[in-house]
Wavefront OBJ file of the C-alpha trace (Angstrom):
o trace
v 126.103 96.900 140.374
v 123.217 98.806 140.383
v 120.641 98.027 137.531
v 117.832 100.272 136.305
v 114.102 98.702 136.779
v 112.446 100.281 133.523
v 111.187 97.393 131.768
v 111.888 97.911 127.850
v 109.076 97.619 125.272
v 109.968 95.409 122.532
v 109.065 94.530 118.978
v 107.114 91.012 120.268
v 103.378 91.328 120.697
v 100.757 88.775 122.123
v 97.846 88.437 120.333
v 94.677 87.483 122.045
v 91.363 86.400 120.718
v 87.950 86.798 122.132
v 86.177 83.223 120.600
v 83.008 84.977 121.763
v 83.293 87.935 119.026
v 86.507 86.923 116.732
v 88.386 90.150 117.922
v 91.778 90.071 118.262
v 93.871 92.221 120.571
v 97.713 92.930 120.292
v 99.643 92.889 123.744
v 102.947 94.180 124.060
v 106.009 92.056 125.366
v 107.933 93.952 128.190
v 111.869 92.920 128.525
v 113.399 93.217 132.443
v 116.715 93.397 133.223
v 116.172 89.990 135.144
v 113.950 87.447 134.710
v 111.088 86.312 131.928
v 109.380 88.944 129.607
v 106.443 90.087 130.764
v 102.656 90.676 128.706
v 101.387 94.422 129.126
v 98.075 94.213 130.325
v 97.527 97.574 131.792
v 95.176 98.394 128.934
v 93.215 95.083 128.375
v 89.927 96.581 130.253
v 90.033 99.580 128.389
v 90.256 97.767 124.863
v 88.585 94.594 125.776
v 86.169 95.081 128.302
v 87.862 92.316 130.867
v 89.808 91.793 133.924
v 92.384 89.830 134.559
v 92.091 86.888 136.977
v 94.835 85.897 138.985
v 94.523 85.259 142.595
v 98.074 85.724 144.404
v 99.611 87.466 141.621
v 101.150 83.907 140.445
v 101.744 85.051 137.128
v 101.628 88.837 137.787
v 103.944 91.089 138.255
v 102.592 94.109 140.249
v 104.764 96.581 139.684
v 108.807 96.950 138.700
v 111.957 97.425 141.201
v 115.326 98.568 140.593
v 116.250 96.988 144.027
v 114.817 93.290 144.320
v 114.344 90.659 142.191
v 112.830 87.012 143.947
v 112.240 83.927 141.965
v 110.897 81.524 144.994
v 110.683 78.451 143.171
v 114.424 78.693 141.865
v 115.554 79.954 145.079
v 116.695 83.501 143.859
v 116.831 86.476 146.103
v 118.699 89.525 144.692
v 119.069 92.684 146.151
v 120.678 95.549 143.455
v 121.451 92.786 141.582
v 123.747 90.773 144.413
v 122.885 87.186 145.486
v 121.654 87.374 149.019
v 123.856 84.168 149.242
v 126.800 86.485 148.494
v 126.044 89.283 150.646
v 124.832 86.944 153.670
v 128.860 85.734 153.549
v 130.562 88.625 152.537
v 128.573 91.839 154.059
v 127.640 93.477 157.060
v 123.980 94.401 157.898
v 125.002 98.161 157.300
v 126.100 97.216 153.657
v 123.504 95.820 152.577
v 121.183 98.627 153.977
v 123.630 100.996 151.870
v 123.162 98.832 148.858
v 119.386 99.132 148.976
v 119.525 102.440 149.570
v 121.889 104.041 146.929
v 122.196 101.122 144.403
v 125.895 99.982 145.162
v 127.970 98.598 148.045
v 129.470 101.407 150.023
v 133.417 102.484 149.550
v 135.477 102.255 153.172
v 134.806 105.851 153.355
v 130.955 105.750 152.426
v 130.575 102.776 154.722
v 132.265 104.971 157.715
v 130.082 108.215 157.033
v 126.848 106.052 156.786
v 127.742 103.960 160.127
v 128.172 107.404 161.556
v 124.670 109.166 160.378
v 122.849 106.186 161.167
v 124.422 105.429 165.250
v 123.688 109.093 165.712
v 119.925 108.619 164.911
v 119.166 105.412 167.128
v 117.430 107.745 169.850
v 113.708 107.792 169.692
v 111.770 110.670 171.303
v 111.275 110.489 175.074
v 107.645 110.496 174.490
v 107.939 107.534 173.103
v 107.756 106.310 176.906
v 104.660 106.953 177.130
v 102.837 105.360 174.018
v 104.255 102.394 174.949
v 103.257 102.155 178.393
v 99.787 102.518 176.827
v 99.962 99.195 175.571
v 99.388 95.840 177.559
v 102.940 94.490 178.262
v 101.604 90.597 177.454
v 100.426 92.488 173.309
v 101.781 90.410 170.846
v 105.507 92.058 169.672
v 104.639 92.869 166.294
v 101.327 94.214 167.258
v 103.639 96.676 169.762
v 106.372 97.170 166.453
v 103.593 98.249 164.080
v 102.364 100.530 166.260
v 105.208 101.948 167.506
v 106.589 102.174 164.193
v 103.490 104.134 162.976
v 103.774 106.868 165.803
v 107.241 107.929 164.693
v 105.446 110.078 161.518
v 103.703 111.620 164.935
v 106.934 112.398 166.101
v 109.101 112.839 163.535
v 106.651 114.947 160.892
v 109.037 117.027 159.550
v 110.061 114.174 156.976
v 106.387 112.665 155.900
v 105.949 113.878 152.121
v 106.577 111.089 149.834
v 107.495 112.869 146.998
v 110.005 114.457 148.252
v 113.334 112.468 147.804
v 115.324 113.984 150.933
v 112.475 113.564 153.065
v 112.372 109.951 151.915
v 116.084 109.365 152.882
v 115.839 110.881 156.113
v 112.698 108.893 156.771
v 114.881 105.481 155.529
v 117.761 106.562 157.923
v 115.546 106.911 160.994
v 114.110 103.579 160.059
v 116.882 101.823 160.083
v 118.334 103.548 163.130
v 115.337 103.350 165.291
v 114.027 100.114 164.669
v 116.594 98.129 167.186
v 115.971 100.537 169.826
v 112.255 100.230 169.291
v 112.220 96.636 169.045
v 114.686 96.161 172.505
v 111.776 98.587 174.618
v 109.286 96.493 173.111
v 111.125 93.453 174.758
v 112.074 95.258 178.246
v 108.323 96.301 178.550
v 107.037 93.277 178.001
v 109.457 91.871 180.714
v 109.243 94.486 183.153
v 112.559 95.929 183.056
v 113.780 99.695 182.252
v 114.622 100.699 179.018
v 118.061 101.053 177.884
v 119.379 103.765 175.782
v 121.788 103.490 172.716
v 125.114 104.027 172.864
v 126.892 106.075 170.264
v 130.074 104.255 170.882
v 129.141 100.952 169.888
v 128.265 99.386 166.400
v 124.926 98.652 165.287
v 124.057 94.582 166.193
v 126.542 95.892 169.432
v 123.711 98.359 170.154
v 120.862 96.034 169.875
v 122.698 93.252 172.304
v 123.522 96.155 174.928
v 120.043 97.635 174.581
v 118.332 93.743 174.948
v 120.274 92.571 177.731
v 121.832 95.380 179.958
v 120.101 97.047 183.269
v 121.038 99.947 185.104
v 123.064 97.799 187.625
v 124.685 95.623 184.901
v 125.939 96.076 181.323
v 125.859 93.188 179.082
v 128.744 90.614 178.350
v 129.506 90.658 174.946
v 131.649 87.624 174.789
v 134.434 87.370 171.535
v 131.631 84.644 169.902
v 128.785 86.853 170.373
v 131.158 89.871 169.054
v 131.658 87.675 166.234
v 128.050 86.129 165.584
v 126.535 89.264 165.677
v 129.358 92.055 164.221
v 131.282 90.272 162.192
v 134.527 91.457 164.446
l 1 2 3 4 5 6 7 8 9 10 11 12 13 14 15 16 17 18 19 20 21 22 23 24 25 26 27 28 29 30 31 32 33 34 35 36 37 38 39 40 41 42 43 44 45 46 47 48 49 50 51 52 53 54 55 56 57 58 59 60 61 62 63 64 65 66 67 68 69 70 71 72 73 74 75 76 77 78 79 80 81 82 83 84 85 86 87 88 89 90 91 92 93 94 95 96 97 98 99 100 101 102 103 104 105 106 107 108 109 110 111 112 113 114 115 116 117 118 119 120 121 122 123 124 125 126 127 128 129 130 131 132 133 134 135 136 137 138 139 140 141 142 143 144 145 146 147 148 149 150 151 152 153 154 155 156 157 158 159 160 161 162 163 164 165 166 167 168 169 170 171 172 173 174 175 176 177 178 179 180 181 182 183 184 185 186 187 188 189 190 191 192 193 194 195 196 197 198 199 200 201 202 203 204 205 206 207 208 209 210 211 212 213 214 215 216 217 218 219 220 221 222 223 224 225 226 227 228 229 230 231 232 233
């Protein structure tokens, strides 16, 4: 169900008339795969000397996207063309991540390999301990997360070229894999407990619960209810 985002130029135009001078300007209409048609104003300033004024982009599309479509007024959120309610009901987090990265839901084999690759990137550099310890224990959790995520590029600077498709994909895998580790370490630091490392024998959500609630003296007890609620199994 992958969709191409490139907007297509139509034969339709909108005529803008400057009432002060009588000058007329033809603005092309673009048609996307989803949503309303749009007026292309990229050359508006060049041709007219005017800017548009639209605080909050209430009537302006700021970019093209083949990943997400949002219509807040209508309550519509699409990921690669799939309604979010369908994905929430029928797919797990790993399948959604794969969909966003590659454009289609994975086959069983593709999902198995994707989960394996993500699992084996969940460890973070050991020096991240020292980075976290430089922060206040009562710091806001989002401030801690912003700092740690930003620091990843200093520890994994082999994949920071955004013009390189492979670098972008490696960075995406690392971000998906390491976010639970960083989030749980931020939580453990805030309550004064030792950090818990990820385990490669656990699934994504199970690993998160393990790192959140385990301690060196006692593992978390994942009841059947929590396994089903967090992992769908």
